[in-house]
Backbone bond lengths (Angstrom), bond angles and torsions (degrees), N, CA, C in turn:
res aa  C-N    CA-C-N  psi(-1)  N-CA   C-N-CA  omega(-1)  CA-C   N-CA-C  phi
1 M - - - 1.455 - - 1.530 111.02 -
2 R 1.297 116.74 -29.87 1.450 120.68 -176.65 1.532 112.02 -65.95
3 L 1.335 117.08 -36.79 1.466 120.12 178.83 1.522 111.37 -63.09
4 K 1.316 117.32 -34.95 1.460 120.28 179.26 1.531 110.91 -66.54
5 E 1.321 117.76 -33.99 1.466 120.53 177.44 1.525 110.90 -68.04
6 F 1.335 116.76 -39.67 1.456 120.02 174.76 1.526 110.65 -62.98
7 A 1.320 116.52 -40.89 1.467 120.96 179.66 1.527 110.45 -62.54
8 K 1.319 117.58 -40.33 1.468 121.08 178.90 1.531 110.81 -64.07
9 F 1.342 116.23 -43.19 1.459 119.72 179.16 1.524 110.96 -62.11
10 F 1.334 116.37 -50.24 1.460 119.90 -176.96 1.525 111.99 -70.96
11 C 1.334 117.59 -20.93 1.465 120.56 172.58 1.531 109.14 -62.70
12 G 1.313 117.12 -46.35 1.462 121.10 177.22 1.517 112.04 -65.46
13 F 1.323 116.36 -38.93 1.463 122.54 177.86 1.526 110.25 -59.93
14 E 1.323 116.79 -48.18 1.466 121.44 -179.69 1.530 111.35 -70.96
15 A 1.325 117.87 -34.87 1.464 120.44 177.67 1.529 110.26 -63.55
16 F 1.342 117.15 -40.19 1.457 120.60 176.27 1.522 110.00 -61.00
17 H 1.329 117.23 -44.97 1.458 120.18 179.55 1.528 111.46 -62.61
18 A 1.315 116.86 -38.16 1.469 120.06 178.61 1.525 110.58 -63.78
19 V 1.334 116.98 -44.13 1.468 120.76 179.53 1.529 110.17 -65.44
20 F 1.317 117.01 -41.72 1.462 121.44 -179.84 1.539 111.07 -63.14
21 H 1.330 117.00 -46.57 1.464 119.79 178.76 1.526 111.69 -67.07
22 T 1.332 117.59 -33.40 1.465 120.39 176.48 1.525 110.28 -64.51
23 Y 1.335 116.36 -41.96 1.458 120.20 177.00 1.531 111.02 -60.69
24 L 1.337 116.08 -47.20 1.471 119.87 179.61 1.525 110.91 -62.77
25 W 1.319 116.18 -37.84 1.471 121.55 -179.86 1.522 110.43 -63.46
26 F 1.344 116.59 -52.34 1.469 119.97 -176.44 1.528 112.75 -69.80
27 S 1.333 117.44 -28.42 1.460 119.40 178.94 1.532 111.49 -83.05
28 G 1.344 116.95 -11.54 1.459 120.44 178.66 1.521 113.61 74.45
29 T 1.316 116.70 19.84 1.461 121.51 -177.90 1.526 110.83 -73.50
30 S 1.322 115.83 134.12 1.465 122.08 172.71 1.521 107.95 -122.07
31 F 1.311 116.31 139.65 1.459 120.41 176.14 1.524 108.95 -151.53
32 T 1.315 115.54 163.06 1.455 121.46 178.79 1.522 108.93 -118.61
33 A 1.340 115.80 128.37 1.461 121.78 177.00 1.518 108.50 -138.02
34 F 1.322 116.31 128.42 1.463 122.27 179.82 1.523 112.08 56.46
35 G 1.323 117.17 33.69 1.452 121.72 177.94 1.523 114.92 81.67
36 I 1.319 118.21 3.33 1.469 122.23 179.51 1.520 107.93 -110.05
37 T 1.322 116.69 125.01 1.459 121.13 178.59 1.527 108.97 -92.12
38 A 1.316 115.22 119.69 1.467 121.23 178.41 1.522 108.33 -88.14
39 T 1.311 116.47 103.48 1.457 122.95 178.36 1.521 109.05 -93.88
40 P 1.331 118.59 167.55 1.460 119.71 175.98 1.538 113.11 -56.90
41 T 1.338 117.69 -34.00 1.465 119.86 178.26 1.528 110.79 -66.51
42 L 1.316 116.97 -43.07 1.465 120.70 177.44 1.520 110.55 -63.62
43 N 1.337 117.13 -40.16 1.458 120.62 178.96 1.529 111.57 -66.34
44 A 1.320 117.66 -36.76 1.466 120.10 177.39 1.520 110.37 -64.36
45 T 1.331 116.03 -45.10 1.462 120.15 178.75 1.519 110.93 -63.00
46 A 1.320 116.56 -45.02 1.465 120.73 -179.70 1.527 111.29 -63.94
47 A 1.321 117.80 -38.46 1.468 120.81 179.19 1.530 110.47 -62.72
48 L 1.315 117.00 -43.19 1.466 120.06 -179.64 1.525 111.60 -69.05
49 V 1.318 116.91 -43.27 1.471 120.14 -179.75 1.526 110.66 -66.50
50 N 1.329 117.89 -47.31 1.457 120.54 179.10 1.525 111.85 -63.53
51 G 1.325 116.81 -37.49 1.466 119.63 176.55 1.520 111.90 -64.23
52 G 1.329 116.69 -41.48 1.467 120.36 177.93 1.519 112.01 -64.25
53 I 1.334 116.54 -41.99 1.466 120.17 177.78 1.527 110.17 -63.20
54 A 1.328 117.03 -40.91 1.467 120.67 179.82 1.527 110.85 -62.82
55 V 1.318 117.05 -40.72 1.475 120.28 179.04 1.526 110.57 -64.53
56 I 1.324 116.73 -45.49 1.465 120.30 -179.73 1.530 111.26 -62.52
57 L 1.334 116.64 -45.51 1.467 119.70 178.75 1.526 111.40 -64.84
58 G 1.328 116.59 -37.63 1.465 119.95 178.14 1.520 111.98 -64.82
59 L 1.318 116.63 -42.07 1.469 119.77 177.75 1.526 110.77 -62.82
60 Y 1.317 116.49 -42.24 1.460 119.44 178.77 1.529 110.99 -68.33
61 G 1.336 116.96 -45.42 1.461 121.02 -175.68 1.513 113.98 -65.14
62 W 1.319 116.63 -38.88 1.460 119.85 -178.51 1.519 112.56 -104.45
63 K 1.313 116.95 1.71 1.459 124.23 175.92 1.523 111.27 47.22
64 A 1.311 114.89 74.62 1.462 121.33 -177.24 1.525 112.59 -73.96
65 W 1.301 117.13 -10.08 1.458 119.91 179.39 1.526 108.65 -127.87
66 E 1.299 116.18 157.64 1.453 122.49 177.94 1.518 108.92 -112.73
67 P 1.320 117.68 139.75 1.463 118.35 177.14 1.525 111.07 -66.50
68 R 1.316 115.97 150.59 1.453 119.83 178.94 1.530 109.55 -69.44
69 R 1.303 114.49 137.28 1.464 120.03 176.56 1.530 106.74 -116.62
70 P 1.296 116.44 135.07 1.472 117.76 178.99 1.519 111.01 -63.66
71 T 1.291 115.74 139.14 1.464 120.80 178.88 1.525 109.05 -118.26
72 G 1.305 115.09 134.86 1.470 119.59 177.19 1.511 111.96 64.71
73 G 1.312 115.70 -155.09 1.461 120.90 177.55 1.528 112.12 83.00
74 P 1.307 116.23 167.15 1.483 119.81 -179.49 1.519 111.77 -71.11
75 R 1.310 114.59 153.44 1.471 120.12 178.44 1.460 110.44 -105.83
């Protein structure tokens, strides 16, 4: 159960990063931090990757699907 709580936390963490990179992407902001220049192309890629990670962590954390259980049949 503890891993699911970590997944929920990091889902929000990654969702924030996705929103932040989307904002930078649409505003066309470029900046340099630690020798890496964040261009609109980098922000677009980061927004998509962070959004995908957030979705995966959210599905795991809140378990949007149920495993199949055998029904009927011989015992």
